[in-house]
N, C-alpha and C positions, 0 to 999 in steps of 0.2 A: 391197466389190464382189463380189457373188455372181452369176456368169455361168451361165445355164442355156442350153445349146446343143443340146438334144435335138430341137427342132422345126426342120426344114430346109425348103428351098424347091425343090430340084431334085436330079437325079441326075447323077453324073459318068460319062461314057463313058470306059472305061479301056482300050479295045482298042489304043491307040497307044503305051502305055507301053513304055519300053525295059527291057532286062535290068537288074535291081537291082544297085546297087553294094554289094559285100560288104566289101571291104577298107577299113579305116579311112583309110588314106593316100589312097585314091581319092576318098573323100568330102571330105576336107580339100582335096585338090587341085581338086576340083570347085568348091568355094567360092572358092578363090583364083583359079581360071581365070575365074569369072564376076564377079570384083571384089567378093565379099562378105567383110567383115572376119572374121578368125580371131583370137580373143583367146588369148594364152598368158600364162603366169606363170612366174617363175623356179623356184617350187616344183614345177612340172610338168615341168621339164626333166630331161635325163640319164636317160631311160628306155630300155629295150631298143628296137632299131630297129623291131620288129614292132608297137610300141604307140605311139599318139599321144594326148596329152591336150590338149584345147583346147575352146574354145567357138566355134562358128560362128554368124554372124549372117546369116540368110537373109531374103530379101524375097519377099513373095507366096508363102509356103510353105503347103502343105496338110498338116495332121496327120490321119492316118488311123488309126482304130481304136486309139487310145491312144498308139501309139509309132512309127507309120510316117510318113515324111515324103515328100511329092512336091512337087518344085519346079514352078513354073508352066510351065517349058519341057518338062515331062513326063518329066524324068529322075527315076527312082525311087531314093530313098536308103533303105536298109533299116535299120530298128531305131533310128533316132535316133542315128546315129554310134556304133554298138555295137562295142566291142572284143572282144566274145565272140559272134561270128556264129553259133555252134552253137545259140544260143537260138532262132534264127529259121529255121534251115535246114529245119525240118519243114514250113514253109509255102512251097510252091512258088509260082513266079510265076503260073502258070496259076490255081491255087487263089485266090491273092490277087486277081487281076484279075476273077475270077468273082464276087467279093463285091460286094454293093450297099452303097454308102456315101452317106448323106445329107449334102449340103453345106449348112452353115449360112450365114448372112450373113457377109460379110467383116468381120473384127475390126480396127479401126483402131489399137488400142493394142498395144504390144509385149508379148510374153510369153516365159516361160522354160520349156522343156520338161523335165519330170521323168519323166513316163510312169509305168509301174507293171507289176507282175506279181502274180498271185495267190499265187505261191510266196513265202513270207515271207523266206526267206534271200536269194533273188534281189532281192526288194524292198529289203531292208536294204543289201546290198552294192553293187547296181547302180543303184538308183533313189533311195532316200533319200539316199545319199551324194552325189548330184549337187547337193544343197543346199549342199555345202561350196564349190562354185564361187561362190555368192552371197556368201560371206565373202571369197574371194580377189578378187572383182571388185565393188567397192563400187557402181559405177553400175548393177548389176543387182539390187541388194537389194530395191528397192521394186516389182519386177515381179510380176505375178500368176504363179503356177506352173500348168502344165498337168499334170493327174493323171488317173488312171483313174476313170471313172464307176462301175466295179464294184469299187472298192477295198474290202476288208474294214474293219471298224470299227477294228481295231488299227493299220492303216495311217494312218487319219485321226487316231487318237490321237497317233501320232508326228509327223505333220505339224503338228498343233496345238501340241505341245510344242516344236517347232522354230520356232514363230512364224508358222505358215501354217494358220490355221483355214480352214474351208470358204469363208468370205467372201473369202479371198485365193487360192482355187483355181479353175481353169477345168476342170470335169469333162468329159471326152470319153468317149463310150460306144463299145463295140466296133463298132457298125454305122454309125459317124458319121465325117464328114470336115469339118474346120473350116479355113477359109482365114485366115491371119494376114498382115497387111501386113509385120510384122517379127517374126521368130521367132529366139530365141537357143537354140541346140541344143548341149548339152555332150556330150562323149564320156563313156563310163563310166570310173570310176576303178578298177575291177577288170577282169580280163581272163583269157583263156586263150591262151597262146602256140599258134599253129597247129601241128599235128602232134604236138608233145610233150605237150600237155595241162598244161604247167606253169602253176600259178597265179601271177598277179602282183597285188600288192596294195600300195597306198600305205599307209605306216605310219599316217598320220593318219586313214584312213577308219574303222577300228574305234573309235578314240578319239573321233572326231566323233560316231559313232552312239551310243556309250555316254554321252557328255555330254548328248545329247538325251534318251536314255531315263532317265537319273538324275533328270531334272526331274520324272518321274512320281511319285517317292516323297519328294521334297523333303527328303532327308537322313534320313528316318525309317526305322529298321530294326526287324525283329522281335527281341524279347528271347529268351533261352534258348540252348540248345546249338546249335552249327553243324549244319547239315543235310547229308545225303548223298542225292542224287537220281539216279534212273535215268529217262532221257527215252525213253519208249516210242514206237515207230513202229507199234504193232499196228494202228492205224487208217489207216495210210498205204497207198498203192497198191503201193509197191515198197520194196526194201531193208529188209524186215522181218526180225526175228530169228526163225528157225524154231523154235528151242528156247527161246523166251523164258520159258516157265514155269520151266524148269530154271535159266536165268540169274537170274531174279528170286529163286528160292529161295536161290541162292548169295549174291546181293547183300543179301538181308534178314538173313542171318547177320551182316552187317557194318553193320546199321542203316540200310539204304537205304530210301527211299520211292519209289514209282512215280508219275511225273508225266507228263501229256500237256500240253506247253506251249501247244498250240493251244486248250486250253479256258480259259486264263488271260488276264486283261487284261494290258496292258503293265505297269501298276503292280505287279500280282501277280507277273509274271515277273521284273521287276527286283528286287523285294524278296526273292523266293526265291533268285535267283541271287546276290545280294549276301550272303545268309546261308548259302550252301552252301560247304562245304569240299571236297567231291568231287562232280563231275558226270560221269556215265557215260551212254553211249548209242551206238546205231549211227550210222554216217555218214549225213548227210542234213540236211534242213531243221531238225530238232529241235536239232542241235548248235549252231545260232546262238545258243542260250541262253547260251553262253559269252561272247558279246559284252556281256552284262550283269553278268558275274562279276568278282570282285576279283583283284588280283595274288596269286600263290601258291596259287590254287585248283587242285586236282588235276583234270585233264581226262582221262578214260579213254574212248577211242573204239574201237568195234568196226567193222571194215571188212574187205574182201577185195580192194580195188583202191585204188591211190594217186592215180588221175587226178582232177584238179580238187579236191584235198583242201586246203581253206583252213584247217581247224581247227588244224594245227600252226603255221601262219603267224600266226593270231590269238593263239594261246597265247604265241608268242614276243614279240609286240608287247606283250601285257599281263603278261608275266613269270609266266605260269601254267605249271604242271608237267604236261606232256603225255605220255601213254602210249597205246600201241596194242595191241589184241588182234586178231590176224588170224583170220578165220573161213573156212568152206568154203561157196562159193556153190552154190545149186541153179540150174543153168544153164538157166533158163526165165524168160521174161518179155520186157519191152519191148526191152531191149538189154543188153549185157554190163556196163553200169554201173548197172543197176537190178535185179539179181538179189536175191531173198531169200537169206539165208545163215544158217548155224549158227555159234554162238560156242563155242569150246572152253572147258570149265569149269575144267580143271586149271590152265592158265596164268592164267586170271582170278583164281582163288582164290589162287594164289601171289603175284600182284601185289597183291591186297588185303591179304594177310598182310604183305607187305613195307611197304606204305604205312602199315598200322596200327602196325607196330613203329617205324617212323621217327617217326610222330606221337607215340607214347608216349615216345620218347627225346628229343624236341625240347623 
């Protein structure tokens, strides 16, 4: 079933919408208050009180622009039950209501909301991971999934590997609204605790993502010596390494090659990560490369701020060896989490010498 929903029939007047619900508990309570089922599982229990993991079943719900949900009673629920509201705070209510959304015909069949993000790391941890709910709840497994109409090719590669080719997806575009008679909406399985910025991550999420990705190489690995890769962010908008030429000169003395993961297919990324003994790079989207790597892989991350740093959590789950090098930020840019920064060479070289000695003696 390939559902094309781009052509709509009318426009929705949005002037009467209420203030959006941000807190996850509010959204779940909204569903319970209106008599909509909330699915839970023992595996999802015993989490910090700020976080709730569940699947809500809504009726006559409208999905807006990939991941916004509006109930028919005009109460706006932001971000598809998002445990990380900061992802959506940049979009104010007024800006949202000013947007024009085309409403397609009502869809009688039930569907499961996955959503999407152009950011590959957010896509992996916040959206692709939602497919794990379909393993926990057998009755949901045959539902079509709702995904982004603007998803890059590598997102669709992973959906296909997970058993959801385009024929099992309902693509929704940024300027579109689709009414569903029944809509299953999962919370996200990763989150940021309000105020502290502490990352929360279910252990099975990285494992689930890696199991999907490994299907891309079907057990085949490159022959030859283990590789050492530096994941450059030179083409990124922020968190770039200001003295990257100097850093690369240092790394190349230890046989590193420079890689931009964004230029590789999923199969190429997985094969390279599986063959890498050391992975180094600045904090950011590129470091999600470690999700495809083996246990005992050395992970060296450059950073200047610890907030929402999932890399050590993932390293612990995969039994990877994690190291950090702190740099000095240039305090200019989008916000204080997006500064470009310089990496000190002396501690980097000392760490590489230490790792080299340990590998020679092992």
